[in-house]
C-alpha positions, 0 to 999 in steps of 0.5 A: 514257378515250381516246375516239380509241383506243376509236373506232379499236378499234371500227372495227378490230373491225368490219373484223375482223368484215367479213372474208368468210371463206366468200366469199374461201375459196370464190373463192380455192380453188373459184372460186365465190361461196358466196352463189350456191350452197346456201342463199345464206348466206355462213357456215360451215354453207352452206360445209359443205354446198357445199364440204365438211367441210374448207372448212366447218371452216376457215371456222367457225374463222376466223369464231370467231376474228374474234369472239374477237379483237375481244372480247379487244381490250378487254383490250389497252385495259385493259393500256394504261390506256385503260379501267378493269378494271371496264369490260373486260366492257362493252367486250368485249361492245361490240367483240364485237357490232361484229364480229358486225355486221361479219360480218352486213354486211361492207364487203368483200363488199357488206354481204351476210354470214353469220348471225354465229353462229360470231362470236358464239361467238367473243366468248362464248368470250372473255367466258365460256369455261366457258359457251361450252363448255356451249353448244357441247355443247348445240349438238352434241347438238341437231344430232346428234339432229335434224340441224338446225344452225339448231335447234342454234344457236337452242337453244344461244343460248337456253341461254346466258342461261338457264343464267346465270340459273340460276347453273350455276357456283354464282356470281351472274353479272353482270346486264350479261352476262345481258342480253347473253345475251338480246340474243345469243338475239334476234340469233340468232332474227332472223337465223334467221327463214327457218330457223324458218319452214322448221323449222315447215313441215318443210322445213329443210335437214339437216346430218349431223355424224356418219354412222353406218355401218350394219352389214352384214347377214350 
């Protein structure tokens, strides 16, 4: 095991996660710091609310790509015989989580980042794409029904480890992956504490993903 290459890759994963997509996009195209508007969060959801669907979608996709790219770097290390095949998942998780930490505390934006949900999704897509798609479906259903992005994020994060335990794909999942799933859920809960408080008080901001047109009365 080449400790130097692994250390360098870990740093690269953090720097990838530290790219403050929402902050740079807001400053570059709108001349504003997204952290001074809306909820004050430097993430895709606040970008949707403040800058619109196009900006929010771009920010979300880039943030997903950050987590995905960081995780798949483990495969690159395996390709060059730096790690063994059995170690791939371990390092996918390590590099992915480091990227999420970078998103939460970005060195390029005064360590004030977003909540990391999109980057978490990206790393899950790299590690277990089938389960990631199921969680995306759960997220969308919850958000469309409730109009609460925070609630959708929390329930989708919870579904990840629970569905792994239930073996929805008919095979025994890695214990490491299940533990990782509960760590992801814990991270989402911790980064959404204020949202949870607002949900309990009925004061959480709503986000309409699909706006149904009302039929005109004849």
